Structures are given as structure tokens and as C-alpha cells.
MIDO-11378 format. One line per field, with one value per residue (C-alpha): residue in three letters; x, y, z; residue number from 1. Coordinates in Angstrom, 2 decimals, padded with zeros to 5 digits. Example, Ala and Ser with C-alpha at 12.3 -4.5 7.8 and 13.67 -1.06 7.14 Angstrom:
code ALA | SER
c1 012.30 | 013.67
c2 -004.50 | -001.06
c3 007.80 | 007.14
pos 1 | 2
This chain:
code MET | TRP | TYR | ALA | LYS | ILE | TYR | ASP | PRO | ILE | LYS | VAL | GLY | SER | ILE | ASP | GLY | THR | ASP | THR | GLU | PRO | HIS | ASP | ALA | ALA | VAL | VAL | ARG | ALA | LEU | ASN | ALA | GLU | TYR | LYS | PRO | PRO | ARG | ILE | LYS | GLU | THR | ASP | PRO | LEU | LYS | THR | LEU | PHE | VAL | GLY | ARG | LEU | ASP | PRO | ASP | THR | THR | GLU | ASP | THR | LEU | LYS | ARG | VAL | PHE | GLY | GLU | TYR | GLY | ALA | LEU | GLN | CYS | VAL | ARG | LEU | MET | CYS | ASN | PHE | VAL | THR | GLY | VAL | SER | ASN | GLY | TYR | ALA | PHE | VAL | THR | TYR | GLU | ARG | SER | ALA | ALA | ALA | GLU | ASP | ALA | TYR | ARG | ARG | ALA | ASN | GLY | MET | TYR | VAL | ASP | GLY | ARG | ARG | ILE | LEU | VAL | ASP | TYR | GLU | ARG | SER | ARG | VAL | MET | LYS | GLY | TRP | VAL | PRO | ARG | ARG | LEU | GLY | GLY | GLY | PHE | SER | GLY | LYS | LYS | GLU | SER | GLY | GLN | LEU | ARG | PHE | GLY | ALA | ARG | ASP | ARG | ALA | PHE | ARG | ASP | PRO | ILE | ASN | HIS | ALA | ARG | ARG | GLU | GLN | GLN | SER | VAL | GLU | ILE | PRO | PRO | GLU | GLN | ARG | ARG | ASP | ASP | ASN | TRP | ARG | TYR | ASP | MET | LEU | PRO | ARG | SER | HIS | ARG | PRO | ARG | GLU | HIS | SER | PRO | HIS | HIS | HIS | ARG | ARG | GLU | ARG | ASP | SER | TYR | LYS | ARG | VAL | ARG | SER | ARG | SER | ARG | ASP | ARG | HIS | ARG | SER | PRO | SER | PRO | TYR | HIS | LYS | ARG | ARG | ARG
c1 064.08 | 063.92 | 063.51 | 060.97 | 062.50 | 059.61 | 057.01 | 054.13 | 051.51 | 049.99 | 052.40 | 054.81 | 050.98 | 051.99 | 054.54 | 056.10 | 054.98 | 052.81 | 049.38 | 047.37 | 044.82 | 044.30 | 043.98 | 043.42 | 041.67 | 044.66 | 046.80 | 043.50 | 044.37 | 047.74 | 046.94 | 044.57 | 047.30 | 048.68 | 051.70 | 054.52 | 057.49 | 059.73 | 062.00 | 065.23 | 067.92 | 070.01 | 070.35 | 071.33 | 069.22 | 071.59 | 073.69 | 070.81 | 069.63 | 065.97 | 066.35 | 063.33 | 061.78 | 063.37 | 062.70 | 060.66 | 062.81 | 066.11 | 067.07 | 069.22 | 072.07 | 072.23 | 072.01 | 074.81 | 076.39 | 075.65 | 075.96 | 078.55 | 081.09 | 080.57 | 081.65 | 081.30 | 077.63 | 075.78 | 072.76 | 070.42 | 066.62 | 064.47 | 060.87 | 058.36 | 054.55 | 053.98 | 051.43 | 052.70 | 056.38 | 056.83 | 058.98 | 057.26 | 059.96 | 062.03 | 064.53 | 067.04 | 070.57 | 072.46 | 076.43 | 079.13 | 080.28 | 078.15 | 080.90 | 080.57 | 076.61 | 076.47 | 079.17 | 076.50 | 073.86 | 075.46 | 076.91 | 074.20 | 071.30 | 069.90 | 071.96 | 070.09 | 070.22 | 068.28 | 067.25 | 065.69 | 066.85 | 066.90 | 065.69 | 068.19 | 066.93 | 068.20 | 066.03 | 063.48 | 060.57 | 063.01 | 064.45 | 062.14 | 059.81 | 056.09 | 056.32 | 053.79 | 054.42 | 052.63 | 050.43 | 048.17 | 048.83 | 052.30 | 055.65 | 057.21 | 057.36 | 054.80 | 052.99 | 051.55 | 048.88 | 047.57 | 047.21 | 049.39 | 052.25 | 054.52 | 057.54 | 060.22 | 062.34 | 065.67 | 063.18 | 061.21 | 061.97 | 059.70 | 059.87 | 060.16 | 057.02 | 054.90 | 053.54 | 053.95 | 050.97 | 052.15 | 055.11 | 053.55 | 051.27 | 055.04 | 055.03 | 058.87 | 061.80 | 063.82 | 067.06 | 069.71 | 070.81 | 067.26 | 068.57 | 070.70 | 069.05 | 069.89 | 069.29 | 066.56 | 069.94 | 072.05 | 071.11 | 071.94 | 075.50 | 078.06 | 078.62 | 082.49 | 081.46 | 079.30 | 080.77 | 081.97 | 079.79 | 081.57 | 080.14 | 079.43 | 082.66 | 084.96 | 084.02 | 084.62 | 087.91 | 088.96 | 087.69 | 090.00 | 092.91 | 092.63 | 092.49 | 095.74 | 097.03 | 096.17 | 097.01 | 100.75 | 100.96 | 099.77 | 102.48 | 105.47 | 104.02 | 104.10 | 106.56 | 109.02 | 108.00 | 109.74 | 111.07 | 112.84 | 114.33 | 115.91 | 117.51 | 119.47
c2 117.67 | 118.69 | 121.09 | 122.34 | 122.32 | 123.29 | 125.41 | 122.96 | 125.44 | 122.32 | 120.98 | 124.07 | 124.32 | 121.05 | 120.13 | 117.27 | 117.81 | 115.12 | 117.09 | 116.02 | 118.16 | 122.15 | 122.91 | 126.54 | 129.49 | 131.12 | 127.81 | 127.58 | 131.63 | 130.46 | 127.63 | 129.95 | 133.05 | 133.87 | 135.61 | 136.22 | 136.96 | 140.39 | 140.93 | 142.55 | 143.24 | 144.86 | 142.42 | 138.88 | 136.64 | 134.53 | 137.04 | 138.54 | 137.99 | 137.81 | 140.05 | 139.98 | 140.25 | 143.61 | 146.65 | 149.24 | 151.48 | 150.07 | 152.08 | 151.05 | 152.72 | 150.50 | 146.89 | 148.42 | 149.30 | 145.30 | 143.52 | 145.45 | 143.36 | 140.47 | 141.40 | 144.81 | 145.42 | 146.13 | 147.90 | 147.26 | 147.82 | 148.22 | 147.53 | 150.49 | 150.83 | 152.74 | 155.12 | 155.66 | 155.09 | 152.87 | 149.70 | 146.68 | 145.47 | 142.77 | 143.96 | 142.44 | 142.72 | 142.40 | 141.61 | 141.88 | 138.30 | 135.11 | 134.20 | 137.18 | 136.75 | 132.94 | 134.20 | 136.41 | 133.84 | 131.29 | 134.05 | 136.88 | 134.63 | 134.49 | 138.09 | 141.41 | 144.05 | 147.25 | 144.46 | 141.99 | 138.62 | 138.71 | 136.19 | 136.19 | 133.54 | 133.56 | 135.51 | 132.64 | 134.76 | 135.02 | 131.00 | 128.67 | 126.99 | 127.64 | 130.48 | 132.40 | 135.43 | 135.52 | 138.30 | 135.55 | 133.30 | 131.65 | 132.56 | 130.61 | 130.69 | 132.91 | 133.07 | 130.67 | 133.23 | 133.57 | 129.71 | 129.64 | 128.77 | 127.25 | 125.22 | 124.43 | 126.61 | 127.34 | 129.18 | 125.97 | 122.83 | 119.65 | 117.55 | 114.08 | 112.39 | 111.90 | 107.95 | 105.62 | 105.81 | 109.33 | 108.12 | 105.58 | 109.28 | 110.57 | 110.20 | 110.49 | 109.85 | 112.77 | 112.49 | 113.52 | 117.08 | 118.09 | 117.98 | 121.21 | 124.79 | 125.85 | 122.75 | 124.77 | 126.26 | 123.04 | 121.75 | 125.22 | 125.22 | 123.78 | 119.88 | 121.36 | 123.53 | 121.23 | 119.48 | 116.19 | 113.45 | 109.94 | 106.38 | 104.43 | 102.23 | 105.87 | 106.13 | 102.66 | 102.90 | 105.94 | 104.37 | 101.17 | 103.40 | 105.19 | 101.76 | 100.62 | 103.88 | 103.91 | 100.54 | 100.92 | 104.14 | 101.79 | 099.40 | 102.48 | 103.49 | 099.90 | 099.36 | 096.05 | 092.68 | 091.31 | 088.78 | 091.95 | 093.10 | 089.22 | 088.99 | 092.87
c3 121.34 | 117.56 | 115.06 | 112.26 | 108.71 | 107.02 | 108.24 | 109.09 | 110.81 | 112.55 | 113.77 | 115.06 | 116.98 | 118.53 | 121.74 | 119.96 | 116.40 | 115.40 | 116.15 | 112.50 | 112.99 | 113.94 | 117.35 | 117.77 | 115.55 | 114.93 | 113.65 | 111.00 | 110.09 | 109.37 | 107.17 | 105.05 | 104.87 | 101.86 | 102.86 | 100.66 | 101.99 | 101.42 | 098.64 | 100.36 | 098.09 | 100.13 | 102.33 | 102.39 | 104.52 | 105.70 | 107.22 | 109.28 | 112.71 | 114.12 | 117.69 | 119.53 | 123.34 | 122.91 | 125.57 | 124.25 | 125.30 | 123.41 | 119.85 | 117.10 | 118.50 | 121.57 | 119.54 | 116.76 | 120.09 | 121.77 | 118.29 | 116.54 | 119.15 | 116.67 | 113.97 | 111.32 | 110.80 | 107.39 | 109.17 | 111.91 | 111.89 | 114.78 | 113.76 | 114.77 | 114.55 | 111.32 | 113.34 | 116.45 | 115.79 | 119.02 | 118.94 | 117.99 | 120.38 | 117.41 | 114.99 | 112.34 | 112.49 | 109.05 | 109.51 | 106.25 | 107.20 | 107.28 | 110.17 | 112.52 | 111.77 | 113.33 | 116.29 | 117.49 | 116.76 | 119.34 | 121.86 | 122.30 | 122.89 | 126.37 | 126.84 | 128.84 | 126.77 | 128.49 | 131.29 | 129.24 | 128.29 | 124.58 | 121.47 | 118.77 | 115.80 | 112.28 | 109.97 | 108.57 | 106.72 | 103.19 | 104.12 | 105.69 | 103.11 | 104.40 | 106.64 | 108.29 | 110.33 | 113.88 | 112.33 | 110.69 | 112.88 | 112.74 | 113.50 | 116.70 | 120.72 | 122.03 | 125.65 | 127.53 | 128.78 | 124.94 | 124.30 | 121.35 | 121.77 | 118.85 | 118.93 | 117.07 | 116.90 | 119.07 | 121.89 | 122.49 | 120.30 | 119.83 | 122.46 | 121.61 | 121.52 | 124.72 | 124.25 | 122.32 | 120.41 | 119.76 | 118.29 | 115.86 | 115.13 | 113.70 | 109.64 | 109.26 | 111.42 | 113.40 | 111.01 | 113.25 | 111.29 | 112.53 | 116.11 | 115.02 | 116.51 | 112.91 | 110.84 | 108.75 | 107.64 | 107.51 | 103.83 | 102.48 | 103.64 | 100.73 | 101.64 | 102.10 | 105.44 | 107.36 | 110.03 | 109.81 | 110.48 | 111.63 | 111.16 | 114.11 | 113.46 | 113.26 | 117.54 | 117.79 | 116.48 | 118.26 | 121.40 | 120.86 | 119.91 | 123.43 | 125.30 | 123.51 | 124.71 | 127.98 | 128.63 | 127.59 | 129.68 | 132.57 | 131.42 | 131.16 | 135.03 | 136.57 | 138.98 | 138.49 | 139.84 | 142.60 | 139.78 | 138.23 | 141.12 | 142.18 | 138.63 | 138.88
pos 1 | 2 | 3 | 4 | 5 | 6 | 7 | 8 | 9 | 10 | 11 | 12 | 13 | 14 | 15 | 16 | 17 | 18 | 19 | 20 | 21 | 22 | 23 | 24 | 25 | 26 | 27 | 28 | 29 | 30 | 31 | 32 | 33 | 34 | 35 | 36 | 37 | 38 | 39 | 40 | 41 | 42 | 43 | 44 | 45 | 46 | 47 | 48 | 49 | 50 | 51 | 52 | 53 | 54 | 55 | 56 | 57 | 58 | 59 | 60 | 61 | 62 | 63 | 64 | 65 | 66 | 67 | 68 | 69 | 70 | 71 | 72 | 73 | 74 | 75 | 76 | 77 | 78 | 79 | 80 | 81 | 82 | 83 | 84 | 85 | 86 | 87 | 88 | 89 | 90 | 91 | 92 | 93 | 94 | 95 | 96 | 97 | 98 | 99 | 100 | 101 | 102 | 103 | 104 | 105 | 106 | 107 | 108 | 109 | 110 | 111 | 112 | 113 | 114 | 115 | 116 | 117 | 118 | 119 | 120 | 121 | 122 | 123 | 124 | 125 | 126 | 127 | 128 | 129 | 130 | 131 | 132 | 133 | 134 | 135 | 136 | 137 | 138 | 139 | 140 | 141 | 142 | 143 | 144 | 145 | 146 | 147 | 148 | 149 | 150 | 151 | 152 | 153 | 154 | 155 | 156 | 157 | 158 | 159 | 160 | 161 | 162 | 163 | 164 | 165 | 166 | 167 | 168 | 169 | 170 | 171 | 172 | 173 | 174 | 175 | 176 | 177 | 178 | 179 | 180 | 181 | 182 | 183 | 184 | 185 | 186 | 187 | 188 | 189 | 190 | 191 | 192 | 193 | 194 | 195 | 196 | 197 | 198 | 199 | 200 | 201 | 202 | 203 | 204 | 205 | 206 | 207 | 208 | 209 | 210 | 211 | 212 | 213 | 214 | 215 | 216 | 217 | 218 | 219 | 220 | 221 | 222 | 223 | 224 | 225 | 226 | 227 | 228 | 229 | 230 | 231 | 232
């Protein structure tokens, strides 16, 4: 499984990220779209979570109660239809601290709120290069019935290329960091905050050290031989 770092409508429309031509009209619409992300200065996109698949009756107060368990909230915005005022089924939750946002990202995804299993992901519109929203033919995930599934995110990751021929079509090798579910955010972190990546030699040294310790432990617990007993 691997994930998209840059939003490419053709690739996210492919189950394994190897397509080179659009396979449905919505992908064509996304390619031709001219989307400008919103300029919202009040909230930090790196502290903001997207919460989807909400029940139409879920309120902002409910979301504040649920997500407030992970840290202090800056704001919660439940997106509603401009004319009817009915919930669109998704919201944006912004924390005061990035650590709280990361905690909620890890723990809240898949939980049930008002009887619905919710999706929690990072906001993408202000940080992901090339982003196109669902209403313009882009976005991620989707329903099978629509025939417009989008892959490469947390909910529907890319699968490894289906066969050898499609593996050769892949223009780039999948780097290790792209197998993270928040990889698109990985390059934005300061190097001091990134998880340490050890070389194969490091793991080999750790394994050899463990074998030596285990061997000494066995020697200590091994019963004396008959030869030692006779000498006593």
C-alpha cells in the first residue's frame, strides 16, 4: 500500500496509481479545473483535521465534545448547505497545538459519532500541491456505486501495481516515506522532528547484539556438566 504526495487526478483515479489516461469524465473535469485553495488566515492547516461521513444531525457542539478529548480546540466548522442550512456531512476541526491534532488523527479515525463511522484525515486543500476538491471531479475516496473512486489517501490507499507489466509503467519508485498515511505532511516537518530511519547495517548490529545477550543468558541458566560435578 502507498500514498499520494502530489495530487494528480489521473493517478488518484487508478487503483494502483499507474494510469496515464483519464478513465472517467470526472477525472477530465478535475484536470481542466482551476481551483484556488481558500486563504484562511485564522487557522493553521497543519493543525486542522478533516472529519467526514458525519450524520446529518451531528452538530458542532457534538464535535467539540468528541474532539475536545484530544486537546484544546481553536475552532470547529461544520460545513452546511448555503441555502438550506442542512449539513454537508463533513467538518474541519482546528487544534491549538499540532500534537493534539496528531493525536486525534491517530485515534479518532473510524470511531462512531451519532451512529456513523467517521473518517478523520488532515486538511489537504491548503497544503497538498495540485489539490482538486470532490465537487470538481477530484478529492479522495468515494462510493463504488458512483464509479468515481479516488485512491491514494488514508481511506483508500494505492495498491501495489497489479502485475509486472503495470509495475514497469510506474514512472517512479515508491520511496519508504510514501508508505506513511500522512506522508504528504512528512516533508514539511523539520528534520529534527522526523522519525529516525536506520540503515540495514544498524538493524543487523541490533540483531547480532541480541543474539550475544541471549547466548550469555542461556549459559548462565545451563545446568553444570557431569565433569564439573565430579571435580566438586
